[in-house]
N, C-alpha and C positions, 0 to 999 in steps of 0.2 A: 156550565161549570168547570172548574181547573180539572184537566187531567191527571191522575197521580200515580201513573206507572213508575214503580220504583228503576231509576237508572241501572243499567249495567255496567260493571266496573272495566276499566282499562286494565289490559292485562289478563282479563278472562275473554273468552270468546263471547262477543257481543250476541245477544239474542237474535238482533236483527240480520245477522250474518251468518247465522247457522240454522238449519232445517233438519230436524230428526237426526243428529249426528253427522251430517254432512254441511260442507260448506254452500251457502245458498248461492244461485246463480245470480248476475246482474239483473235479469228479469224479476226473480222474486224479491230481489232487494228492493227494486222500482215499485214493484207492487205494494211492498210494506210501507213504503214512504206514502203511497197515494193513500192507503189504508189508514194510515195515521191522521189523515185530514177528519176522518168520522169522529176520532175519538177527541180531536182538538181543530176545529175548523179554523183556518188560516186568520179569517177575520176575527175571531174570537181574542187573538192575541192584542187586538187594541184594546182590551179591558183592562183597567185598572181602578180598583175600588179598595180603599184600606179595610182592613180586616176589622171585625166588630169589636175585637177585643186586643186590638193591635198594642204591642207593648210600647211603653213610652219611650220614643227614641234617645233621650238621654240616658235612660236606664240600661240600653244598649250600649252607647258609648262607655257608659261608667263600668259597665262589666269588662270591656276591655282593659280600660284603664288601671283596674285593680290588680292585674299582673304586670303593669309597667313599671319603670322608674319612676316613683311618686313625684320628684323634683323636675322632671321633664313633662309631666302630664299637662301642667298649664300652658307649655308652649303649644300642645297640639290643640288644646281647645282656644287659643289665641289665633292660630292659623285657621282654624276651621270658622270662626267666627267671622273672618274678614269679609268674606261674600259667599253666596249661595254655591258658587263654583267651587271654591276651596273647601266649603263644607262637604261637597258631594265627594271629593276627593279621599275625604277621611271616612266616609259612610259607608263603605263596602258591606259592612255588619248589618246595617239598617236595611239596605235594598236588598241583601239576600235574604232577611226574613220576609220581606215583601215579595221577592220574586216566587217563594216557594208557594204561594197561593193563587199565582197565575197559570194560565192554561200551558201545557206543555206536551210536544209530540210523541213523548216517549223514547226519542233518538236521542242517544247521548254522545258526547265527544269530550276530549281533555279539554278543561276550561281554564281559561286565563284567572277567573274569578275576581279580577278587578281590572275589565277592559274599558277604562275610561279613555278619552281620546288622548290624554299626555302620557299613557303607557304604550303608545306606538311612536317609533323615533327611529332615527338613524344610529345603526350599530355597525361593529367591525366584524368580519369574519377572520378565521385564523389565516386566510391566506391574504389579509391586509386588503379586503375588498369593502366597501362601505355599502350597506343595505337597509332596507326599511322593514321593520318587523316589531313585534311585541317585545316590552322590555322587562317587566316586573311582574313576579310569578308567586308573589307571597301567599295568596289565597288559591293557588291552582289545585284542581281535584276534577275528577269526572263527574259530569252531570248534563242538565238538559243544554244543549247548545244555543237555545233561545236566551237564555240568561245573560251570555257574553254580550249579545248582539244587542239586546235590550240597555244593558249598561251603557254601551258604546254611544247608541243613538242618542239617549237621554243627556249624557255628558255634552254633545254637540248642542243641543238645544239649550242647555244652561249656559254654554258658553255663548251661544248666539245671543241669548238674552243679556247677558252681561256686556256685550258689545253694541247692543242697541239695535240688533237685527229684527226687522219686522216679522210676522207669523209666516207670512209667504216664503220670505227668504228662508227662515228656519224650516219651515216643510220642504222645500226644495232640498235642502242640505239633508235632511232625514232619508227622504226619498232616495237621493243618490247613493246615500251610503247603503240602505237597505238593499237596493237595486244591486250594487257593487257585489256585495255579500252574495245574493241570489244568483247573479249571471255568472260570477267567478266558481261558485260551487257547482254549478251547472257544467261549467267547463272542466272542473277538475273530476266531475263524474265520469266524463267520456275519456278521460286519460289513465294512462297505464300507472300502475301503483309506484313504480319508479321514478317516472317522470313527475307525479305530485310530489314525492319525496323531495325531488331536485330542484322543484320551483322556488323562486325566491324574487324579491324586488329591488334590484340594483339601484344606486344612487342616481346613476346616470338616466334610468327610467322615470326617476322621480322627477328630475330636472327638466326632462324633454316635455313631460306631461304638462309642467306649470310653465315651459317657455311656450308651448303651443296653445294654452287655455287663458293666461292671465297677462295683464299689462306689465309694463316694463319694470314699474317699481317692485312689484310681487317677485317677478322672475330674479331681479337682483338680490331680493330677499332670499329667495330659497338657495340661490348659488351662494351667498355668502354663508348660510347656514352649513351648507353642505361642506364649504372649504373649513370653516370653523370647527366642524365634528372632527377632521382629520387631524386638527391641532390638539384636539381634546385627548391627551394620553397620559401615560404615567410620568412622562418629563414635565409636562405642564402641572399636574399635580404635585409632584416633587417640587418644582419652583415656587407654586403658589402655599403650599401647605407645610413646609420644612425651612428650618434655618440652621445655623451653624452656633453652638453653645459650648465654649471652652474646647473647641477642635472637634466636637461630635456633633453629627448631624441629629436635629430632634424635630419633631411634630411642632409647628406653632400654634398656640393657645389662641382660641378666639371663644372664649366662654360666652354664654353656656353651651353654644353649638359644636365647638370643638374643645375638650379638655384633655390634655396629656395625662398620661396615667399618674405622673409624677405630683399633677395639681390635684388629683382626685384622692389618694390614699397615701397612707404613712409608708416610710421605707419599707418596712418589714411586708406589709401586706402588698406593695406594689412590686416587690421581688417575688412573693408568690403567684401574683397574678401574672407577672411576665412568664415564669416559670410555665405556667399552665398553658399561655398563649403558645409559648414554643411547642409545648407538647402536642397543641391543637394542631399547628402547622405541621409537624411531623406525621401525626396519625391521619388528619384529614387528607394527605398526599396519598394514602391507601384507596381512597375513592376516585382518585385520578386514573386515565390510562397510565400505561406503564412510561410512554415517552414525557408526557407532561409531568409525572412524578420526577424523572431524572432531571427536568428542567427547574422546577422548583428547589430541589436539593441543592442548586448552585447559587441559591440566594440565602443570605443571612439575616435573622432577625435584629431591628435596631432599635424601634421605638413603637410605641402604639398610644391610640388615645381614643376616647369616647367621643361618637359623632352623632347628632342629632340629623335625621334624614327624612325628606318628604313631609306628608302631611299626616296619612293614615297611619305611617309607621311611627311617629314621634312617640318616645317612651319606650320602644322596645330596645333590647340591648344591642348597640352596634358599636364596633370597634373599627379602626383603621389600622392597618398593621404596615409599618415603614420596613421595607427590606432592601438590601443593597447587594448587588452582584461583582462584578470584576472590580469595579471602583464606583467613585461618589456618582458618575454620571450613568449608572446601570441601576436606576432604583425598580421597584416593584411594589406598588401600593396594594394591599388586599383589604376588601371590606368583609368583616366577619359579623354576620347579622343573625339575631335570634329568630327561630321560625318556631311559630306557635300553630296549633290546629287551624285549618282553613276556616273561614267565617261560613264557608259553604256547606262544612261537614254536618253540621245540626239538620239540614234540610235534603242535602245529597246523598248522605253517608259517610262513613268514616272512611279515611284513605287506605289501601293496601298496605301502605307503608308506616311502620309504627314511628319510624324516625321522621320527624316533620321537616327536618333540613334535606333528607333524602326524597321527601315528597316533593319539595320544591324543585330540586334539582332534576328528577324525573320529569316532571311536568314541563319544566323549561326546555329539556333536551327534546321531548316529544314534539313541542308546539313551535320551538324556533328553526329557520332555516340552518342558521349557523350560529354557535354558542361561543360564551366566553371560556378559552382554553383552560383556565383555573377553575372552573365551576366546580365545586364539590361539597360535601358535608360532615359534620363530626359534632360529636356531644361534648359539654365542658361542664366540669363542676366548679362552681364558683365559689369565691372566698365566703360565701354566706352558706356553702354546703349544700346548696340546691344545684341538681341535675338539669341542664337547660339543651334544647337542639340548635345547632346554628348551620347555616351555609355560608360559603366563602366564594366570592367572585373579585374581579378586578374593580378598584375603586372608579379608574377613568379608562376607557378603550374606545376612543374615537365615538363617542355618543353625542348626538346632536337630538335637542328636545324642541319641539314646536313652542311657539309662544302666543297661547289662544287670544291674548289680548290684543295683538297687532294683525289677527286675521281680518280681511275683508269677506263678505259674502262668498264671493266665487272662491278665494282661497280657501275657506273652510269647506265648502263643498267637495273641492279636488282633493283635499285633506280627508275628508270623510269618505271619498271613495277609495282612497288607498288604504284607509284603515278597514274597511268592508272587505277588500280582497284578500289583504293580509290575515284577518281573521278567518276568511273561508278558507284559506290555504292551511292555516294551523289546524282548524276543525277537520279539514280532509284528512290530515295525517292520522289523525286517531279515532275518528268516527266514521260512520257509514256514509260516505259522500253521496251514494248513489241514492240512498233511500232518504236523506236531507234534501237533494236536489230536486228529487220527485216531490216531496212532500211541498216545497215552496213552488214549483211549477214554473211556467213560462210567462205569466200574467203577474200584475203588480199585487194583488189583492193583498199579499203579507207585507209589501213595501208600505202601503197605504195604513196598514195595521199599525205598523211602527210610529208613524207619524203621529197617530192620535195616541199612543201609549206614552210617546218620548215626552209630548206637551203635558199629559196628564200626570207623569210621575216627577217632572219637573216643577210642577206646582207642589207635589208632596215634598219634595226636596226644600223648596222655598219654606214650606211651613215649619219643617225640622229645623232649617236653618234658623228661624225666627224663634224657635222654642230654646235652642242653645243660647242664642243671644239672650233671651230672657233669663236662662239660668244662670248665666254670668250676671247679669243685672242684679239678679235677687240674691246672689251669693250662694246658689246652690253646688256651683262649681265655680272654681279659680281659673281666671285664663291670664297669660302672661303674654305681652305683646314685645317680640324682640326685633330691633332696627336691621 
């Protein structure tokens, strides 16, 4: 049966690190990890059976859509119906519901909350180094570390099925990913706290791994992706997304995906919203360190537009803000994105942060090796009078995303290993890495459990995807296809 120990909260003293008011020794933490196997045997993680009274997955998605921009919701459904893989990317709330009924060790960490494979990518550090890390933290919350790993390995199975990989190939990919997580966690358990905090995966490590393991075509593809990521910056976004109108730089319309504020609202309401966003930029800077605050104050607001992003996030309120510094060739493009309650909150407990933007930012700073220098949060009252939480980050900053459809089996296996290692590093920063490592052990019992779970849940995902396709066919929900 599932183990139902309530997770401890990040920011409080984790229960598995404290013993009768004192900090537990490494030996005591290791013993706690081994003892957790009795409550939730490692092999039990292979289990996935839908709950007898499982909520209708369409109802779960529709509940999210009820709070989103109505005219954008059909775009979300259109994207999710394209394939089981795209459906999965938008179905974090459904999987959170299902994970709540699965076994858990009772050991917690800060979770990404949506750790599917495409949320791992190349990112830039403030020092202008490229590294591999987790990217999206809209659902971040403390909770059972197993949930992130199960979402990751399932995404690899779904992508593998889409690419036509056989069962053995998919099993090898999941085994390698789980083993990478387990072995990395065991290495982190033996490291000093500071060494864990400084650990990261640089782009040259990624390139060297692929160079020694894959054939020439795949090596060239990885090298090209790394090179391309370094060009995906504010200047590239500036050139692609803006143009000059009557001597003024403006964001280029690409409806319904990018809609400048002037195309959405009358002049009076536009001016009101622009004033609101100017106030947001000014006040949000208070959530930044003083040096970053001084930097952003050197930029001036120029234009803004509503932008449709991702799959799961479609319909949330998201704005891109164009700012200029010393001249026309000194742009800064920020993304201001609505932050709602995490899909995990119903099952793992509410965040310690009342402000949902702060929750996202705190989780990202906890889990990432190096973060966006403009990452911050603020509350905004819209022209409809409603108060909403937002977080702010750069739109482009050396980001390189994998293309799952182009991966061969060996390439996806190596990618899974990188993801498993990165996830272990993120969990090791916030959770009890010693207890997790001892729970996992030196053998492959847990790895093999992940193989069975991922295949079973991929089956569930296909059934849920088919349910959405049917809901669109019958008119229960409306889907829109955007070229």
